N, C-alpha and C positions, 0 to 999 in steps of 0.2 A: 503494500499501499503505498500512498506518498507520504512524506516524512513530515507532511502537516497533519495534524490531527485535531485542529481547532481553527476558527476562523474569528476574525476581530473586526467590528464596526462601532466606531463612537465611543470606546471604552468597554463595550459589551462584548462576550464571546459566546459560541457557539461549537458545537462539534461539528467536524466534516461529515459529509454523507459516506465517506469510507470509514472513518471511525465509527459511525454509528452501525453501519453493517456489520463490522467486525465484533462489537460488543452484542451482538443480537443473542448470540451462543452462550454469554456469560451467565452463570445462574445469579450474580448480584444486579442483573439489569433487567427491567420491564419498562413499557411504555410509561407506565405510571411515574415510575422513579427516573426516567430518562430526562436530561436537561431541557429545558425550553431552548426551542429555535428564536432566533430574533423575530421571526414573524409573529410567534405566540406570545412576544410580549407587548400586549396592546393595552395595558392598564395605565391610565394617566393619571394625573395627580386628582382629578375630580374622583375615579374609580377608588382610588387608594382611600381619600378623604372619607368617602361614603363607606367603605369597607369599616374603618375606624369609628366612624360615626355609629353604623350598624352594630359595632360591637361594644361600643361604649354606653350607649341609650339602652340600657336592662335593668330590669330589678334589682341585681345584685349592686349595680353600680350606684344606685340610691342608698342602698343599705350599707355602702362603706362608710358614708356620713352619718346615716341614722342609726347604724351600732354604736357609733361613738358616743352620740347624744344619748343613747339608751345607757350606756356605762358612765354617764355622767359630765361630758364635755359639754361645754358651751357649742352653739352652732357655728360660730365662726372660728372657733380653734379645731373643729371636726371638720369644716371646709378646708383650713390652712394645711391640715393633717393629709387629706386626700390628694391636695393639690401638689403638696411637695413629694409626695411618695410616686406621684405618677410622673413629675418631672424626672425624678431620679431612675426610674426604671425605663423611660424613654432612651436614655443614655445606651444601655446594652441594647434594646431592641434596635436602636438605628446602627448600631456597629454591627451587629449580626446580621442586620438586612443586607449589608453592602456584598458580601459574596454570592447572596441568592439571585441579586440583580446583575452582577458583573458577570457570573457563570451559568445561570439558569437552573442551579441545582436545588430540589428541594431539602428539606430538614435533615432527614434520615441520611441521606446521601453526605451532606455536609458535615454530619457528625464522623463518617467514615475518616474524613481528613483528620481529625483529632484522636478519636478512639480505635480505629482501624476496622476493618468491615465487619468483624466479629462483635469487637468490643462496642460499637456503634450502637448497639440494641441495648446498653445499659441507658444513655441517655435518650434514645428513641422511646423506649417501653416506660421509662420514667416520665417522660412528657406524655406519651399515651395515655398510661394508667392514670395520671392526675387529670387529662383532659376528660376520660371517662366519669369521673368522679363529678367534674364540672357539668358534663353532659346530663348527668342525673339531677343535678341540682337545678340547673336551667328548665330540666323538661318538667320537674316537678312545680315549678314556678309556672311555665306555660300551661300543663295541666290544669292548674288553680283558675287560669284565666279561660280555659276551654269550660270548666265547671259553671262559671259565672256566666260564661255565653249562653250557655244551653239554659241554665236557670233563669235566663232572661225571660225565657218563652215556657219553661216547664219549672217552675220555682220548687217542686217537690223534689228535684234532681238533686239538687245542692245540699238537700239533708240525707241523702243515702249514704250509709257509711263507705260504700265501695266507690261513691263518686270522685274523690280525689285519684283514685287508682286508674278509675278507666279516663279520667282526664289526662293524667300521665302517660297512659298507654298510646291514647290519641295522637298525644303532641310528639311523642317519640316516634312513632309511626310516620308521621308528618317530617321529621328531622331526617329519617333515613331516606324518604322518597326523594327529597329535594337534593339531598347531598350526592348521592348516587348518580345524578344527572350531570355532575361535573362542574367545572371551575367555571364555564361561562355562567350557567344557571345561578351562580353564587354570585358572579359580578353583576349581573342583571338585578338578582334582588337585593343587594346591598344598594345599588342605585337608587332604584325604585323606593325603597324602605328608609333611607336615610331623611328625607323629607318629612316622612310620616312620624319618624321618631322624634324629629324636634317638636313637632306639633304635641304629641304625646306628652313631652317633658314639660311644655308649658301649659298643658290641662292639669297635669298633677300639681304643680305649683298653684293654679288657680284654684283647683279644689281645696288645697291646704290653707291659702287665705280666706277662703270662703269660711271653711271650718272656725278657723280662728276669731273671725270678726263675727261671725252669728253667735259666738260663745261668749262675745262681750271682750275678746283681746285685740289688741293693736297690730299692725304690723311690727312696731317697734317692739311690742311687747315680746314678741317671737324671736325676733333677730338679737337683742341686745339681753337676752337671758344669759346669767353668768353660770360657769361651770359649778356643778353640784358636787361642793368637796366630801360631802358624806357619802354620796353615792360612788363618786371616783374611789374613795377610801374603801368601800367594800369591794371595788373590782379590781384592788390591789395597788392603789395610789396612783398618783398623778402621773409621774414620770413612765412607770409600768404600762398604765392605759396608753399615753401618749405613743411612746416607743413601739408597745404592740400594735398600735394601730397603724404606725407608722409602716412598719414591717408587712402588716396585713395588705396594706396598701400597694406597697411594691409588689408583695407577693402575689397580688391581683393579677397581674399581667406577666409573672415570672414565667409561665408556660410560653406566652407568645415572644418572648426574648429569646427562647430556645428555637422555635419552629417558625419565626417570621419568614425564613427563606423561602418555605412553603407559598408564600404570596406574594414577597419582593422578585421571586423568579419570573413573575409576569409582569414587572414595570417595565415602562419604556425606557427609563433612563434612572440614574441614581438620583437626579434631581427630581424626578415625580415621585419616586419612593419617601425620599428624605421630607419633601414638604407634604406630602400627602399625610405622612404620619405626625408631622408637627401641626399640621391643622386640625386634623381630624381626632386626636385622643386627648392632649392635655386640656385644651380649652374645653372640650365637651365632657370629660371627666369632672373638671372642677364645676361645671354647671350642673351637672347631675349632683353631685356633691352638696351644692348650694341648695336644690329644691330638695333632696334627701333630708338634710339637716332641718330644713324648715319644716317639712312634712313631718319630722320626728317630734320637734318642740311643738308644733301646732297641735297634734295630738295629745301629747302630754298635758297643754295647757286645756285643752277644751275635753278630752275623754279621761284624763288622771293619769294616764300612763301611755309612756313614748313607745310607739309601734315603730320596730325597725324594718318590715316586711309590708311595702305598699298594697301588696295583693291581699292583705287581710282586711282592707277595708271597702274591698269590692262588694261584698254583701251589704255593706252600709248604704249602696246607692240604692234609692227605692224607684228611681226611674227606669223602666226595662229598656227603653230606646238608648239612654245614655250609658246604662251598665253594657248594653250590646257594644256600643262604639267602644267604650273604655277596655272592654275586653278583647276586641279585635287588635287594637293598638297594643296591649299588652303582649299578644300572642306574636305580632309583628316585630316587635321591640326583642322579645326574648329567642325567636327563630333565627334573625338574622346574626344575632351575637353567637347562638349555640352552635349554628352549623360552622362558622368562619374561625371560631376560637377553640371549638370542644370535639369537633367530629374529623376534620380535614386531617389534623395531625395525626390522630390515633389511627387513621385509616392507613396513613402511609406508613406509620410506625410498625404496623401489625403486616402491611405488605412488605416491608423491607425484611422481614424475618426470613422470609422465603418468596422472593419475588416473582420465581417461575409458577408458584404454586397458589399464593394470596394475591389476588387481585385488589385494586382501589375499592370494588364494590364489597368484596368479601370483609374488608379492613372495616369497612363503614358498618356494615352489619353486625361484626363482633364489637366495634366500640359502643353500638345501640344496645346491644344485648347485656354487655356488661355495665352500662348504667344502671340497669336493674338491680344489679348486686350490691350498689353502694349505698341503698336506704337513705336518699335525698332527705326523708322526713326527720331524719335525726342531723345529719349535716347542717340544714337550714333550719333548726328547730329552736334557735335562739341567738341572741348577740354573741354571747361570750365563747359558745361552741363553733360559730362562725369566724369570727375574729382571731381566737388563740388557738384553738383546736385545729380546724380545717386550714385555713390560710397559713398561719403562722408556721405549721408542722411541713407542709409542702415547699413553704417557699424556701425555707431553710436547707432543703435538699435538692431544689434544682437550682439555688443560686450559685454554687461553685461549678456546676455544668456550663451555666454561660459566660462565667468568667473565664473558664478554660479554653472556650471557643474563641473569644476575643484573643487570649493571650497566643491561642495557637497561630490564628489567623494574621493578626497584625505584626506580633512581637516575633513568633518563631517563623513562621511561612512568609511574614512579608507581603501577603495578599497575592501570592501566586500560588495558583492551584494547578497541577497536571489532571483535567477533568476526567480524561479517559482512564487514568489510572486507579480513580475511585471506583470505578466498576470492573477492575481487572482482577481482583481477589489476590491471591498469591503473587500473580505474575507483576503486579502494580508496588509503585514506590511507596504506598502506605498500608504495608502488611504490616509492618512492624514485627511483633514476636508471636508469630502463629495466628495473625490476625486481631492480635489485641495489644493497644499501647498501654502497658503496665503503669507508666508513668502518668497518664491522665486519670486511669482509675483510682491510683495513690493520692492525687492531688484531691479527686474527686470526696473521697472517704476524708480524707483531712479537713476539707471544706465543711461538710455537712454533719459530723459526728456531735461537735459540741453543742451547736444549736437543736439538733434533733434531740440530744439526751436533755436538754432543757426542756424542750416540748413535751417529753415524756414523764415528767415530774421531779427530775432531779433539782432539788431545791438550791444547790449551791450555783447551777447553770441558768436560774431563772431568768437573770438580766441578759445573758447572752443569747436565748432563745428570742426575747423581747427585740433583740437588735441581730436577728438570726439571718436575715437575707445578707447585710451589708457584710456582716464578720464571715459569713460563708464565703462571699463573692472574694472579698481581700485574701483569705487565705488561699482559695483555690486557684487564684489568679499567681498570686506568690510562689506557693509551692510547684505548679506547673512551670513557670519561667526556670524556676531553679532546677528542676530535674531533666528539662530539656536542652540544657545548656550545652551538652556536648553531643547531641543526638544531632546526625546529620543526613542518615538516609532518605528521610522523607522531604528533604528542601529541594527547591527548584529555583535555580538563579534566574535572574533577568534575561541574562543570555540563552539560556536553555528553552525560556518562554518564548523569546522571539524566534529561534530556530524551527520551534514545532508550531508557530501559529502563521497562518495566512492573512495579510493584510489586505 
């Protein structure tokens, strides 16, 4: 074959036709995991912005601030906490997006660069199994909206003990069906849904304002509420709640900090992916935080108890038409987020286990079936379990993986990738030791072990777990760079990349 294995145009690379033909027989290659061609990279800034708006505007986004209000923080402190956390997590998201756009590779293949073709199953499945948990949570929320939608016409349905589980099943089936239709259906769903989601956010805010004012409270009464120090003390103290909330907000998108190449590989340019994420995520998450915090404080003043889950008020809407419209909005908001953030990644991750045997559609099916086993009624059962239990624990586990990717791509490999070698197994330069990069695994374990032990109840590590994402990230990055200092077999120089690239 030709010495050229990849082509370059405007800083973006694709495999040559000859290279693709040679890889078709590799067990590490299938069409779902293949790098995108330049013609497939059609997502503009608007599409990526819409993707992030679609993922950001969802019930859990509102609960990030409302949970902190429930735990005692003031509304403005809760909003600040969410905004800061999302700005922090945007950094690794943007950094890990670059390789997807430049080389067109999905997350499981990107993981091979650092962990090796077999070792890549560790980050891939860690991300996949976490996403299945989120798929469960989002489907439980969407199922509640389906119950409310049906109850708008058949009120007795909501009283059935099985109703939440029926709604959960219907929503999960809808998620499966849309996702198996492929990336273009997801792109159009996000583009169509984004404006609707903005309207939904405004509607929830208006409802909260009316709830407060009709109960005799002004707008200022809600927004100027102070931190409830007694309640904060019961939750572990101010710093523990604030830092735990910050870690949870960072961890909220920790999954996307890993598998963002699954989407950035469709971007038309680095500028499109960078601007799209900058416009779509931090601003919308801050807006959701304000609405969520206002909602929680309004329910606290008007109803006596702060509610952290906005779907809990759907049964309080006594107008069938309005209940129907709001329920449809919640369903759209939840399904756009769930598909993009929680189903595509595990589908690719499961496919990566055996690319010749497990297709993307089979991966989607597995992800939806596993969601049932996560018992979302427990994960989403309260503010404390959601913030400290679910988000805090998985954030500490995934943080060092994101750091190791960044360290490898930017510091060790200097953004040079031999894409063909990622699919060649033992014949490629990224085989390491029998398909495993042991250094990456050691760095990952060093990064997550202390925060995880703190999350599991080791009292002396309580504060480590409250800052688990940042601590795990720093440790993972530092240990990986140190261990890879003398490893040269997987390097590709600028000169070698030039020699194998057709301009």
